[in-house]
N, C-alpha and C positions, 0 to 999 in steps of 0.2 A: 637395486631398490629393495625395500624391506620385505614385500611379499615374496619376491624371488629368493631372497636369503632364507626366509622362513621355510619355503618349499625345499630348498637345498638341505637345510638342517633336518627337516623331516625325513628326507631320503637317506641322509647319512645315519640317522638314528634307527633305521629299520634293520634290525638283526645284523647279519654278517655282511657289512659293506666291504667290497673288495678294493676300494680306493686306497692307494698308497701315497700319492702326492696330490695335494690340492693347491692350486694357485688362484688366488683372488687378487692378484697384484693390480693396482691401479683401478680399483672398482668403486672408489668413493666410500669405502667402509668407515664406520665410526666405532667408538668404543661400545655403543649399544649393539651394533650389528655383530661385532666380534664376540660380545657376550652371548648372543643367540647362537652363533657358530660354535663357541666353546662348549656350550651345554651338551652338544651332541658328540664331542670327542670321546667320552668314555664308551659310547655305543658303537664306535667305529674303530675296532682294534687294529685293523690293517693300516690305518692312516699314520704314517710316520714322518711325513714331510709337509710343512705348511708354509706357503709363501703369501704373506700379506703385505709385501713391499709396495711402496708408492701410494699409501693411503694416509695422507697427512692428518686426518682427523682421528687416527688411532694413537693413543697415548699409553702411559703407564697403566691406566685402568684397563685397557684392552689386553695388555700383556698379563696383568694380574688375573684376568678372567681365564686366559689360556692356561697359565700355570696352575690355577686352582683345579681346572678340569683334568690336566695331565696328572696332577697328584692323585686325584680321585680315581683315574684310570689305572694307576700304578704301572705305567709303561711310558718310557721316554719318547720324545720326538727326536729324530735324528737331525732334523733341520727345522729351524724357525727363522724365517727371514722377515724382519721388520724394518728394513732399510727404507728410508723415505717416510717413515712414520714419525710421530713426535714423542717417542718414548724417552723419558728422562726422569731423574729423581726429583726430589730426594726420596730415598727409600730406606727402610730399616733392614738390619741384618736378618730379622725374622722373615721379612718379605722375600729376601733373596736366598733364604736357607735351602740348601739342596738343589740350587739352580742347575749345577753341572750334571746332576743325576736326572733332571727333568728334560733338559734340552742339550743334546750333544754338540750342536753347531748353532749358535745364536748370532744373528747378523743384525746390527743396529746401525743406523746412520741418521742422526738428527742434530740439527743446530743446537737444540736444547740440552744435548748430552755433554755436560762439562767434565772437567778433570776429576772432580770429586765423585761424580756418577761413575766414570770409567774405573776409578780406583776401587769403589765399592763393588762393582761387578767383578773386577779381577780378584779382589779379596774373597768374594763369595765362592769363587772357583778355586781358591787356594793357589792362585798364580801370582808370580811376580811380573816378569816381562814376557816370558814365553807363553805360547798357547793362545796368543791373541794378536789381532791386527789392530793397530791404533794409528790412524792417519787423520788428523784434524777431527772432523765430526764423525768419521767412519770408524766403526768399532765392531770387531767380530771376536767371538770366543769359541774355541773348540775344545771339547773335553779331551784330556790326555788319555782317557780310557778308550777312546775311539781308535781303532786300528787303522782307519782310512785316512 
């Protein structure tokens, strides 16, 4: 719920938060609640893994909020899991610019993610067919810079 999320965002924004991985999977998040959460990402430098999977009311707008905050923080997420969210295009190359530097492992699974969306994501990562998983609506990208 909104008050609980605002309380969590306040805690995450207080100085040196030691949290590395945060899972809010299946918590009924919306784009608005993700925007609240995203605003605190620059204040929590240790957070590198974010699992928001299973929140079908999260769309491209929620992903955009996260990417904006990660850009502002100038440090990448090692994992961003948005499987079971409704993230899909259309999106511009400007919106996807530098995506592979912002998120090393991006996991998407949405019925709205069509072939054009998947191709745009692959192109933004400079990938042809390698470095990604592409099974029906399931789509994952992993940065080739990642040694793991």
